[in-house]
C-alpha positions as CSV (number, residue, x, y, z in Angstrom):
1,M,-7.8,-121.7,-52.3
2,K,-11.2,-121.1,-51.3
3,M,-13.0,-118.1,-52.8
4,R,-15.2,-116.3,-50.1
5,G,-18.2,-114.4,-51.2
6,L,-19.3,-111.1,-49.7
7,R,-19.0,-110.5,-46.2
8,R,-22.1,-110.2,-44.1
9,L,-22.5,-107.6,-41.4
10,P,-21.4,-109.7,-38.3
11,E,-18.0,-110.5,-40.2
12,V,-17.1,-107.0,-40.9
13,R,-14.5,-105.9,-38.5
14,S,-14.7,-102.3,-37.1
15,M,-13.0,-100.1,-34.2
16,A,-16.6,-99.3,-33.3
17,G,-16.9,-101.7,-30.7
18,A,-13.3,-101.8,-29.5
19,G,-13.3,-100.4,-25.9
20,G,-15.9,-97.6,-26.5
21,A,-15.3,-93.9,-26.3
22,V,-13.4,-94.0,-22.9
23,A,-10.6,-96.3,-24.1
24,R,-9.7,-94.4,-27.3
25,P,-8.5,-90.8,-26.9
26,K,-10.5,-88.1,-29.0
27,E,-9.8,-87.8,-32.3
28,R,-6.9,-85.7,-33.5
29,H,-9.0,-83.5,-35.9
30,V,-11.5,-82.9,-32.9
31,L,-8.5,-81.7,-30.8
32,Q,-7.1,-79.5,-33.5
33,F,-10.6,-77.9,-34.2
34,K,-11.0,-77.0,-30.4
35,I,-7.4,-75.6,-30.4
36,G,-8.2,-73.5,-33.4
37,C,-11.5,-72.2,-31.6
38,L,-9.4,-71.6,-28.5
39,E,-6.9,-69.5,-30.3
40,L,-9.6,-67.4,-32.1
41,E,-11.5,-66.7,-28.6
42,R,-8.0,-65.7,-27.3
43,S,-7.3,-63.2,-30.1
44,R,-11.1,-61.8,-29.3
45,R,-10.3,-61.5,-25.7
46,L,-7.0,-59.6,-26.0
47,K,-8.3,-57.4,-28.7
48,E,-11.5,-56.5,-26.1
49,K,-8.7,-56.2,-23.6
50,E,-6.8,-53.6,-25.7
51,V,-9.8,-51.5,-26.4
52,A,-10.8,-51.4,-22.8
53,L,-7.3,-50.3,-21.8
54,D,-7.4,-47.5,-24.5
55,R,-10.8,-46.4,-23.0
56,I,-9.2,-46.3,-19.6
57,R,-6.1,-44.3,-20.8
58,A,-8.6,-41.8,-22.2
59,I,-10.7,-41.5,-19.3
60,D,-7.5,-41.0,-17.2
61,Q,-6.6,-38.1,-19.6
62,R,-9.8,-36.5,-19.4
63,V,-9.9,-36.7,-15.5
64,G,-6.5,-34.9,-15.7
65,A,-7.8,-32.4,-18.1
66,I,-10.8,-31.7,-15.8
67,E,-8.6,-31.6,-12.7
68,A,-6.4,-28.9,-14.7
69,E,-9.4,-26.8,-15.5
70,I,-10.5,-27.0,-11.8
71,R,-7.1,-25.7,-10.8
72,T,-7.3,-22.7,-13.5
73,H,-11.0,-21.9,-12.0
74,H,-9.4,-21.9,-8.5
75,Q,-6.7,-19.7,-9.4
76,N,-8.8,-17.3,-11.4
77,L,-11.3,-17.1,-8.3
78,G,-8.0,-16.5,-5.8
79,Y,-8.2,-20.1,-4.2
80,A,-4.6,-20.6,-5.4
81,G,-5.4,-24.3,-5.8
82,T,-5.8,-25.2,-2.2
83,P,-8.4,-28.3,-1.8
84,L,-12.1,-27.6,-1.3
85,A,-12.5,-28.2,2.4
86,D,-9.4,-26.5,3.5
87,R,-10.3,-23.4,1.1
88,D,-13.7,-23.3,2.7
89,A,-12.6,-23.1,6.3
90,A,-9.9,-20.6,5.5
91,A,-12.3,-18.4,3.7
92,V,-14.8,-18.2,6.5
93,E,-11.8,-17.4,9.1
94,D,-9.8,-15.1,7.3
95,G,-12.6,-13.1,5.5
96,A,-11.3,-14.1,2.2
97,P,-13.2,-12.8,-1.0
98,G,-16.4,-14.2,-1.3
99,S,-16.8,-15.4,2.3
100,A,-19.2,-12.5,3.4
101,Q,-20.7,-12.0,-0.2
102,P,-23.8,-13.9,-0.8
103,R,-23.7,-16.5,-3.5
104,R,-24.9,-15.8,-7.0
105,M,-27.1,-18.2,-8.7
106,I,-27.5,-18.4,-12.3
107,R,-31.0,-19.4,-13.6
108,Y,-31.7,-20.7,-17.1
109,G,-35.2,-20.6,-18.5
110,G,-38.4,-18.9,-17.3
């Protein structure tokens, strides 16, 4: 039996030169890290989507409240909730309240 000494650099075997990066698939831990990053991004995007949908719902509620307030003011003025264009045309023809009267302007400040 022959005893060998320390191996020199050319004799050390490694996987570095075996086919290059193209022949070997990516390392498992790299793919797992990418999966983790994608899952984090997905959770952030889902949270953003949830917040955006909440904002849209709040906007829709406010628009509904505005329309209800407009209807209330129309009823108080005697328009009975008719659309604006129809109301203006009917007011001029029928002599409804406000059609012959000058428009009042409110001025704020000096």
